[in-house]
N, C-alpha and C positions, 0 to 999 in steps of 0.2 A: 431406401429397404428398409426389413429391417432384419437383423440375425434372428433366422431358427429357435423354435420354441426350444427347452429340454426332451418334450415330447417328437418332437417331431428328428431330434438327432438320434429318439429312443429308436423311434419305427426302421430308419433308416439301419437303424445297429440288427436290428430283429428280424429283418426281413433278411438278413446278407445269410445265405447256406454255410460261410463261417462263426463270426459274430453272434447269431441266431443263435446257436448252442447255447450262451452265456446265461447262468442266472442274472435276472434279470436287477442285483443288488452288484456281478461282476458289467454291468454295461451299463453299470451309471457312477458306477468307478472308471469306466477306461471314457462316457462321456466330461466329466470334471476334469481331465488330462487334456481332453481335444482345443484344437481350438478352430476358428468359422476363417478361414481366406479365401477373398475375391480376386478376380483376374478377369483383367477385358477380353471380346474375342482378337483372339492374333497375341497375346501374349503367351512364351510357353511359362512354363509352368518348371519343369526339370528338363534336363538337358542329358540328353546321350550323354555314360562317360559321369554323372553326377554320384556323390552318396545316395546308396538305398536307406535312407532315414527315415523311413515314415512314408503310411499310405495313407489314403485317400480315402472319401466318400464325396461323391460328387449328392451336392444336395442341388442342386441349378444348374441349365445350361448342359453345354458335352463338349463332352475333352475326345481329340484323338491324338493318338497315339502312335506313331512312326519314324521313319529310319528315316535319314539323307544323302546322301550316295555322296565322294569325292565331286563329280559330275555334276550336280547340283538335283537327282533326279529320287525323287520323294517315294515309298512304297507305307500304307496305310497299315500296321497291323489290327486295331480295332479301336471301337468308335462307343465312349462309352455315356452314361445318360445320366437324368439325376434317379438314387438309390440303389449305383453302383458301384462299389470300391475298386481299386486301381491300384497294386503296387506293392502287393502282398509278399511278392516271389524277394525278394529285393531286400526287406524288409530282416527276411529270417535272417539272411548271411552278411548282410551292412554292405552289402561288397558294388560294385556299380550299377546306374543303369543302363539297362541293354539298348531302351531307347528313349527317342523324344514324346513331351503332354503336352502337346500345346490348348486352350479353351478354342470351338469348333466359337462359342457362341461369347456371352457374359457370363460366367461362370462363378458358385459357389462352392468354395470344399469345403469339408469336417478332417481336419486333420489330423494325426494320430502319429505321437515319435516313435522308432520304434522302443528307446530305453524305455517304454508304457504295457504295450504291446507283446514283448518276450516273457516277460515273469506271467502274464495270462497263459503264452503255450506254455511251460516252465507246468502247469499243474494239470494242461488238461492234454492228456493225449491225444486225446481222439481227435486233437482239434488237427495234432501233427499231421494223422494218415491222412484228413479233408487235404493237406495242402501236397505231402507226397503224392495225393490222387491228380494234386489239380495242376503237377510237373509231370505228372503224365500224358494228361489229356491234352495237355500246352504242348508238349513234342509231338503226340497221333498228330497234332492241326500240324503244325511246324511240317512233319513229312508230308501231309495232305498239303497242304498252300506249294510247296514246292514238287510233289508231280503235277497239282494242277499249269503251273508254271509249265512247267516240261511236255506234257501231252496233250492238256487242253485247248479249244481252239478258249480267243476271247471272251469272246460271244456266251461261252458257256462261265466262265470265272465274270463274268458281267451279272448271269443270269446271279450264283450262287452268293455274290460279295448284296446285290440286291437284300434278297433273301436270310441274309444272314444281318441287318442291319432292321425286316422288318422282327424277326428273331428276338437282338437284344433293345429293342422299346419296346417290348411285349404286344404287339399290334394284332397279332398270331388267335389270341385270348378274346378280341374281340370280334372273330369268326367274320367279319366282316370282306366281301370280296376286295372291295377296292382299300388303300393304304395311301399316306401321302408322307416322303420322306424328306427336310431339309438337309441332303444331299449335294455339294455342286459336282460338276460330271468330270472336271479336275478330279481331287477326293476320290468319289470312284475308279474311275481310274488308277490312282493312283494301289489304290486297293486288291484291285485286279489283275495291278500291272496293264495295262497299258496307255497310249497315249487319250490326252481329252480330243483331240481328233478323232481319235479309231470309236473310240467309247461315244460319243457326238453320231457317226452313222451307224451305229449299233441302234439307238436311241432312234433316233432318225425314221432308221425301217420297222423299228420297234411301237412306232407314232403313229407310223400308214397301217398296221399292222390292227393298227386299235390297242397298243397294250395298254401304253404310257399316255397322259399328259406329262409335256415341259411346264415347269415355271422359270422365273429367276433361282436361283440357289434351293429347289428341292427335284421333286419326281413325284408324282400322282403315278400308281399303279393302279390300275381299272381290275385286274385280276390278279390276281395274288394265282392261283393254285395254277394260269397261264403260266405264270416265268418259275414257275416248278416245273411245271413239264416239261418245259424250254430246254429248262437246264440238266433233268437229269436225260432227254435228249440225247441233249447234245457232248452232255458225257458218255454213256453210251456207247454214240458213234462211234468217241473220238476213242475211246479206249480201246471201244475193238480193234480197231482198222492200225491202234498203235500198237497191239498187241503183239507181233512176230517179233517189228523189231525195239522194241521193249528184254525181249527175251534174249535178243540176239543183245544190245550194250548189255544189262546182268551178268549175262555169260562168258562177253569179249572182256569185264573186270571194270566198267565202266563207272565212277564214280562220279563223287559232289563231292568234294574236299568243302572242309570245317568253314578254310577259306571262301570259296568260289559261294558257300551257303552268305556266309557273310558281305558279302560282293554284290550282292542281290540280296539283301534287306532280308535275311531267315533268320529268327530269334528266336529262341523261347520268356517272354516276355517278361518282365520283372520291375 
């Protein structure tokens, strides 16, 4: 497979919400420093605890960001597809990666070292402010993820995970009632905090109701809006039923420590 052209690399940078704010000359300079790396499906890209010395843009394929417990249980935080950039946060401080990155399919990545990226930030205070907003958004997402696991049924969490994947690959922009996602039931369970067997039971129920079809490593959603309504209905019902008990927990001083969150796989991704 031929290497991506300079123009393709530039388009990746220009579409990014952060790097797209740079001038064409600055983007060209960054591209000249960048290198292309290829990973087969299943290959580790970086490991949790490794130094955060570079950010990466996905040129081709899909990458999952996950964490593995001592007991071997995996939780998937995010899936990145072609056009996405990941690893920005750890690049800022050079600290260890907070999660694993693995190629879900054959991947082609554009890699930019920290030493080449930081000088650009030093000249652009507006980019630093955007990165601060990223940190705040990811903290909010982590809080929501903890609440979901604590208060929502698995069915609602699976529906939300599906919708997040639909959003991440840009399929909502097509305004199509049916979309296909190439993700396994195990990976969906790892995203929602449930076992493959539990997710399969939910999917079989949805299949009987005509909401989805299941393929090998793929899920065809026949009506995205129906899944969205299911997620909202389940979330409202569960939150209302748990409102009193949560108030008691909060009033009684129930806390989730940083160690508890880490043990369950929650972190701000870098």
